[in-house]
C-alpha positions as CSV (number, residue, x, y, z in Angstrom):
1,M,2.3,2.1,54.9
2,E,5.0,0.0,53.6
3,W,2.5,-2.3,51.7
4,I,0.7,0.1,50.8
5,I,3.5,2.1,48.3
6,L,4.6,-1.2,47.8
7,G,1.2,-2.0,46.4
8,V,0.7,1.3,43.9
9,I,4.2,0.5,42.8
10,V,3.3,-2.9,41.9
11,V,-0.4,-1.8,40.4
12,L,1.9,1.2,38.4
13,L,4.3,-1.8,37.1
14,L,1.3,-3.9,36.0
15,W,-0.1,-0.5,34.4
16,L,2.9,0.1,32.7
17,V,3.3,-3.9,31.4
18,M,-0.3,-3.1,29.9
19,V,0.6,0.3,28.2
20,Y,3.6,-1.3,26.8
21,N,2.1,-4.7,25.5
22,R,-0.6,-3.1,24.1
23,L,1.9,-0.5,22.0
24,V,4.0,-3.9,20.6
25,A,0.5,-5.4,20.0
26,L,-0.5,-2.6,17.6
27,R,3.1,-2.2,16.3
28,Q,2.7,-6.4,14.8
29,T,-0.5,-5.2,13.6
30,V,1.1,-2.4,11.2
31,G,3.8,-4.7,10.3
32,Q,1.4,-7.6,9.8
33,S,-0.7,-5.3,7.4
34,W,2.4,-3.9,5.8
35,S,3.1,-7.7,4.6
36,D,0.1,-8.0,3.7
37,I,0.1,-5.5,1.2
38,E,3.4,-6.5,-0.2
39,V,1.9,-9.7,-1.1
40,Q,-0.7,-8.5,-2.9
41,L,1.6,-6.3,-4.7
42,K,4.4,-8.8,-5.1
43,Q,0.9,-10.6,-7.3
44,R,0.7,-7.3,-9.4
45,H,4.1,-7.4,-10.3
46,D,4.3,-11.1,-10.9
47,L,1.4,-10.2,-13.2
48,I,2.4,-6.9,-15.4
49,P,5.1,-9.0,-17.1
50,N,2.6,-11.3,-18.9
51,L,0.3,-8.6,-19.7
52,V,2.9,-6.3,-21.2
53,E,4.0,-9.9,-23.1
54,T,0.6,-9.9,-24.0
55,V,0.4,-6.2,-25.5
56,K,3.4,-6.5,-27.2
57,G,2.4,-9.1,-29.8
58,Y,-0.6,-6.4,-31.0
59,A,1.5,-3.4,-30.2
60,A,4.9,-4.2,-31.2
61,H,5.6,-0.6,-32.3
62,E,4.2,1.3,-29.4
63,R,7.5,0.1,-27.4
64,G,7.9,3.4,-25.6
65,T,4.5,2.9,-23.4
66,L,5.9,-0.9,-22.5
67,D,9.1,0.0,-21.3
68,A,7.6,2.6,-19.0
69,V,5.3,0.1,-17.7
70,I,8.2,-2.1,-17.1
71,Q,10.3,0.4,-16.0
72,A,7.7,1.6,-13.2
73,R,6.9,-2.1,-12.3
74,N,11.1,-2.5,-11.4
75,A,10.9,0.5,-9.1
76,A,7.8,-0.6,-7.5
77,V,9.6,-4.2,-7.0
78,N,12.3,-2.3,-5.6
79,A,10.4,0.2,-3.4
80,H,11.0,-0.5,0.4
81,G,8.8,0.9,3.1
82,P,5.2,2.2,3.0
83,E,6.3,6.1,1.8
84,A,8.7,4.9,-1.2
85,A,6.4,2.1,-1.9
86,S,3.4,4.2,-2.5
87,A,5.6,6.7,-4.8
88,A,6.3,3.7,-6.8
89,E,3.2,2.3,-6.9
90,G,1.0,5.5,-8.3
91,Q,4.1,5.6,-11.5
92,L,2.9,2.0,-11.9
93,S,-0.3,3.1,-11.5
94,G,-0.5,5.6,-14.2
95,A,1.7,3.5,-16.4
96,L,-0.7,0.8,-16.1
97,G,-3.6,3.3,-17.0
98,R,-1.6,4.4,-20.3
99,L,-1.1,0.5,-20.7
100,F,-5.0,0.2,-20.9
101,A,-5.7,3.4,-23.1
102,L,-3.2,1.8,-25.9
103,S,-5.4,-1.2,-25.7
104,E,-8.2,0.7,-26.8
105,A,-6.3,1.3,-30.0
106,Y,-6.1,-2.4,-31.0
107,P,-9.9,-4.3,-31.2
108,D,-8.3,-7.6,-31.7
109,L,-6.0,-7.2,-28.3
110,K,-9.7,-6.1,-26.6
111,A,-11.1,-9.2,-27.9
112,N,-7.8,-11.6,-27.0
113,T,-8.7,-13.6,-24.0
114,N,-6.0,-14.3,-22.5
115,F,-5.6,-10.2,-22.1
116,L,-8.9,-10.2,-20.9
117,S,-8.0,-12.7,-18.7
118,L,-5.3,-11.2,-16.9
119,Q,-7.0,-7.4,-17.1
120,G,-9.5,-8.9,-14.6
121,E,-7.0,-10.5,-12.6
122,L,-5.3,-7.1,-12.2
123,S,-8.5,-5.6,-11.4
124,A,-9.5,-8.1,-8.5
125,L,-5.9,-7.7,-7.0
126,E,-6.5,-3.6,-7.3
127,T,-9.5,-4.2,-5.2
128,K,-7.4,-6.4,-3.1
129,I,-4.9,-4.2,-2.8
130,A,-7.2,-0.9,-1.7
131,A,-8.3,-3.5,1.1
132,A,-5.0,-4.0,2.5
133,R,-4.5,-0.1,2.0
134,R,-7.4,0.5,4.0
135,F,-6.4,-1.8,6.8
136,F,-2.7,-0.5,6.8
137,N,-4.1,3.2,7.4
138,N,-6.0,2.0,9.7
139,A,-3.6,-0.2,12.1
140,V,-1.1,3.1,11.0
141,A,-3.6,5.6,12.8
142,E,-4.2,3.3,15.9
143,F,-0.5,2.6,16.4
144,N,0.4,6.6,15.9
145,S,-2.9,7.5,18.4
146,A,-1.4,5.0,21.1
147,I,1.8,6.5,21.3
148,Q,1.0,9.8,21.1
149,S,-1.7,9.5,23.6
150,I,-1.1,9.8,27.5
151,P,0.3,8.0,29.3
152,A,2.9,6.4,26.5
153,V,3.3,9.3,25.1
154,F,5.7,9.7,28.7
155,F,7.9,7.1,27.5
156,A,6.9,5.4,24.2
157,G,9.8,7.3,22.2
158,S,12.4,5.5,24.5
159,L,11.2,2.3,24.0
160,G,11.6,2.5,20.3
161,F,8.1,3.2,19.2
162,T,8.1,5.9,16.5
163,P,5.3,7.0,14.9
164,R,5.0,5.4,10.9
165,G,4.2,7.1,7.8
166,F,0.7,6.1,5.6
167,F,0.6,4.3,2.5
168,E,-1.3,7.7,0.5
169,L,-1.8,8.8,-2.6
170,E,0.9,10.9,-4.6
171,A,0.0,14.3,-5.2
172,N,-0.8,13.8,-9.3
173,E,-3.1,10.7,-7.7
174,R,-4.6,13.1,-5.2
175,A,-5.4,15.8,-7.8
176,A,-7.2,13.6,-10.1
177,V,-9.1,12.3,-7.2
178,Q,-10.5,15.6,-6.3
179,T,-11.0,16.8,-9.6
180,A,-14.7,15.4,-11.1
181,P,-14.5,13.6,-13.9
182,Q,-16.4,15.0,-17.1
183,V,-19.3,13.2,-19.0
184,K,-19.4,13.8,-22.5
185,F,-21.6,12.3,-24.9
């Protein structure tokens, strides 16, 4: 009888170790995926001053737009964590949108190879960032589900496993995405 009890205890301990190790692995995946986003965002942040300098030569009197881009970039660089970074990156995307709209008013700027190259690099980075965000949000969803599922829910909180936040769109970006685009000819 004692061997059976000891066997059950050993099996339970092994099972708890397996659940704990799975949670640790999922937490590491979330951390790694966030680091991937940070790398892509750093590349984006490093590219933006070059883009602004290129535009300055053609649209020097558009100082307000250029300053807004730089302020939004600085806020994004200083943002920490998914929630803060999500908000700051939303502001930066809006400022970049205004910068590209500004470029439409300057045909010489639109034809500048340096500007076109930088714009293409930024576009490629945006695609990579979107993929990294999807991977991060998937990792967060899997981690949050694991710590909120039985049996982990009984001990995950006491072992320091807390739910993580998603990298989400800001309210104004969400409204823009949910609104159907208008096409005019």
